[in-house]
N, C-alpha and C positions, 0 to 999 in steps of 0.2 A: 558525399556514401561511406561508409565507416565499412572494410570492409568484412563478411562476417564470419573470420575466422577472430580479426579482434574486436567486434563486438560482440561473441559471446566471452570473452575475458574480461569483459570492460568490469562488471559486478565484483571478478573478485580482484579483482589490480582494484578497485577502490576501498576492497578491503584489507587488503594485502600493506599497501599505500599509508593507511590508517592509521592500521600497528606498529608499521614502521617512527610513523610520528609523532601517535599515543610512547611506545619503549623510548626513543634517540631525545625528545625537546625536554626540559624542564620545565620551558616555561607555560601558566597554565594553560592559555591562552592556546600553545600548540598542540595542546593538548584535546585541547574541548574541537579544536579541529580535524582531532585522528579520529574521535569519535564519531563527530560529525560523516565524519568517513566512510567508517565503520558500518556507521546507519541507514548511508546513503546504499553503499553498494548492499546489501543486505533486503531493503525496503524494495529495491531495481529487479534484484535477484527473484522474492515474493511475487514482482507484480509478472514477472513475464513465464515467472511458473505456472502462475494460475493461468495470467492470458494462453498460454497455451496446452493449462488439463480444459480447456472452455473451448476453445481449440478442433481439442482433438473430439472428444463426446461428438463435438455438434456435428462434424464431419460423420463420428460410425454414426449419427444414427438418420441422420441428413444421404448416408453411402456417399460421403464425397463434395458436398455440398460447396460452391463456391465461399457462402462471408457466413461466419456466426449471429445468429441474432442479437439487437442493440437489444439491449439493458432499458425495459422501460418503467417508469417509478410510475406509480396509480399517486393519480390525485382525490384526495377527497376535501371533501363542505367539512366531517367531521373537526373536532378537538381531538386535539391527540391521547393517547392514550393513556400519559403522567396525567393530564391534567381531571378525563376523568373519575376517574378511577383516587380523586381527590377530593374529604371530603369537604360541605362545604361551608364555610367559618360563619361560624354563630357571633354576635356581639354580644359582651354581660354586661346589661345595663341594669339597676340594680335599685 
């Protein structure tokens, strides 16, 4: 298990390391890896922020409940909306 102070700084470390790699390396593969590190840091930070917001709202609504609800996916037997809205194709026969 990673200690909490290090865990909290990891996304920023990814972004900083990626920026340093992009600036310092001339090779295109190196720059690509740096950009991937920057993107990874941004995604990790965004995921943490979203999770903490949902968790905080759940606890506020349920007065300190233990677990936030799991997101359920609705299963329907209908075709997706994009297919329903498309007109039927008519063949042109003369």
